[in-house]
Wavefront OBJ file of the C-alpha trace (Angstrom):
o trace
v -25.084 -21.038 7.611
v -23.378 -21.190 11.016
v -21.076 -18.542 12.481
v -17.424 -19.596 12.406
v -15.757 -19.263 15.790
v -12.323 -17.680 16.083
v -11.066 -20.714 18.016
v -7.742 -22.550 18.278
v -9.373 -25.603 16.683
v -10.517 -23.591 13.653
v -7.127 -21.853 13.402
v -5.437 -25.283 13.197
v -7.808 -26.345 10.420
v -7.306 -23.027 8.632
v -3.532 -23.420 8.603
v -3.967 -26.590 6.568
v -6.035 -24.827 3.894
v -4.867 -21.187 3.872
v -1.212 -22.178 3.971
v -1.205 -23.864 0.554
v -3.894 -21.565 -0.904
v -2.702 -20.187 -4.266
v -3.828 -16.641 -3.368
v -2.733 -16.523 0.295
v 1.087 -16.649 0.317
v 1.856 -15.042 -3.076
v -0.079 -11.960 -1.958
v 1.494 -11.883 1.521
v -1.890 -12.153 3.235
v -0.170 -13.861 6.146
v 1.662 -10.560 6.783
v -1.493 -8.413 7.023
v -4.239 -8.601 9.644
v -6.233 -10.710 10.239
v -3.695 -13.029 8.506
v -5.899 -16.184 8.499
v -9.318 -17.598 9.336
v -10.931 -14.924 7.187
v -14.310 -16.714 7.344
v -14.407 -15.851 11.068
v -12.273 -12.698 11.265
v -13.201 -10.904 8.052
v -11.265 -9.878 4.976
v -7.628 -8.939 4.835
v -6.691 -5.331 5.529
v -4.704 -5.456 2.291
v -6.806 -3.598 -0.309
v -8.638 -6.035 -2.560
v -7.342 -4.243 -5.664
v -3.800 -5.176 -4.540
v -4.625 -8.897 -4.247
v -4.108 -11.032 -7.324
v -6.692 -13.825 -7.333
v -4.908 -17.118 -7.968
v -7.707 -19.367 -6.768
v -9.411 -20.305 -3.512
v -8.934 -23.290 -1.198
v -12.006 -22.559 0.938
v -14.199 -25.005 -0.959
v -12.164 -27.984 0.272
v -11.964 -26.787 3.868
v -13.976 -28.687 6.506
v -14.925 -25.368 8.141
v -16.543 -24.272 4.862
v -18.489 -27.524 4.621
v -19.384 -27.930 8.317
v -20.665 -24.347 8.599
v -22.593 -24.381 5.312
v -20.613 -21.356 4.115
v -21.303 -19.730 0.773
v -19.191 -17.483 -1.406
v -15.572 -18.181 -0.385
v -12.654 -15.840 -1.191
v -13.187 -14.553 2.363
v -9.665 -13.101 2.360
v -10.705 -10.733 -0.430
v -14.423 -10.221 0.187
v -14.811 -10.860 3.886
v -17.948 -12.151 5.445
v -20.010 -10.424 2.746
v -18.685 -13.194 0.526
v -21.096 -15.512 2.334
v -24.077 -15.369 0.001
l 1 2 3 4 5 6 7 8 9 10 11 12 13 14 15 16 17 18 19 20 21 22 23 24 25 26 27 28 29 30 31 32 33 34 35 36 37 38 39 40 41 42 43 44 45 46 47 48 49 50 51 52 53 54 55 56 57 58 59 60 61 62 63 64 65 66 67 68 69 70 71 72 73 74 75 76 77 78 79 80 81 82 83
């Protein structure tokens, strides 16, 4: 597993996958820090018990694949989700 850099390139990729994510917009995660690229920045500051899980787009993301990430749902579980 490789560390995901908080880079402009990764932000551009993230926008393609977090934007249409079924959990991201309905829960307003774009309005709460870190607002995207959770696999690099950590979980949302919105309490996990206030986030309704509607699915995860991480599995289809090239960052997930290229960095050998595990877990997903980084917006809810942060980097600890990488198991």
